[in-house]
N, C-alpha and C positions, 0 to 999 in steps of 0.2 A: 135304205130310207129315203121316203117321199117329200117331193118339194115343202108341203107346207109344216117342215121338221127342218128347213133348214134357216133359221136368221142372221139377216142383214144390219137390222137399224132396231130403236130401242121404243116400243109405247108409248102415248102417251102417261097413260100412266105411270109409267117408270120413269119417265120425263120430270114427272113432276114431285114425282120421289126424290128423286137428287137434286132438285132443285128444291126442294124445304126442307134439306142437311145441310145447312151452311156452316156446318163446326171449322170452327178454326185450324189450321194447319194443311199441311198436305195432304192429295190423294195420292193415292194408285191407281193404276188401271190397266188391269190383268187384261191382256188381247191376247186370242186365239184365232189364225184367220187362214181359210181354207182359201184360196182361190179357183175361180173357172179355167178350165181349161181355153175356152176362147170369151174374150169380155162379151158382155151382153151391153150393146149402145142403142139406144133406140134410134140413131142415128142409121144406124148397120152400117158402121165404120169396123174394120174390122183390125183386130189382135188379140194378143192373150189376155189371159186376165194376170199375167204377172206384168206385162206391158200397163196395163190398166191401174193397180197398184202402183207399182211405179214414179207416175203422173202425179196419184193421188200421193203420193209422200211426199215428191218432189215440190208439189205447190204447197204441202199443207208444213212444209215441215220450218219455212219463215214463219208462221202463224205462231208455228208450237212454240218457235223457241224464244219470239221475242214478249212471250206473255208467262217466259222461268218455265214450260214442262222439258222438263228430259227424259230418255233414254235409260232407266236403271239396271233393267236385265233384258238380253235375248237370247234367244236357244233355237235350237232346230230339233223338230221330233224325233227320236230317236225306236221309241216301243212306249205304248199302253200299257202303262203294268195292271193298271185297276181301272176298271169303265169300259164304255163302251172301244171296240177295238176299231169300230167304221169311224171316229172321229178320230181323223188324222192331220195333223195341223200342219198346212204349211209358212209358217210365221207364228212365231209365239214373239210376246214382247212385254213388259213391265213400263209403261210411260207415267212419269211420278207430275203432278203440277201442284204448281204453287200453295194451290186453295181451290174449291168448289168454286169459287167465278174466276176461275182463272180459265177452268174448264165450258164451263158457260158462256165467257165472252170468248173463243174459239170457234164455240158454235153457231154463232150472230157473226163472226167477221164471214165476209163477203167474198175474202179470197176464196176460204175457208171452204164453204158453203160453195163454191164453184166446184172443188176441187172433190167433197164427198159426190159428184156424176160420176167422176172415175172410179171411186172407191166401192161405189153400187154396179158402176159395168164390172168392175174383176173381180167383186168377192163373191161365192158359195153362199159358204156359214161364215159364220162368225161367230163369238162366243164375247162377252165383254164384260168384265164383274169389277167390283170400286170395293177398293182396301182401303183402311188404312194405315199410316207407314208407321207401325211398333219399333220397341225397342229388338236389339237384334239378341240375340242368348244361344247358349251351348244344347239348350236341350231342345225337342219339339214342342214343350208347350212354352217354349219362353226361355 
């Protein structure tokens, strides 16, 4: 996989689409994170990608929680059954936000924005997808 295939942030176009859909109710954000072996800080400081991501997590958690966010699922990658076998994720979780606005408020928060520098230093590749929080059911289709 080339560097151009790695993803660590969303585009301006995607951000605008996200902000436009202000439907009521909670949103679920599915996160897949692949960490760098060594963090990539512009100031040259040395630590692992895991250490940099931990700093991001520690700094951002109070902001996330104050806005009503919570982790509703977390798991560890074991085996890719369908899809690219190159996409192996170190961290996977679903974060729930009470509203689109709560996510927007988090992204504007100065503490969170400072924390993002550590996320960018530690993350090699990621996926982030927004989902509605639908009712649970007994079958795959609901």
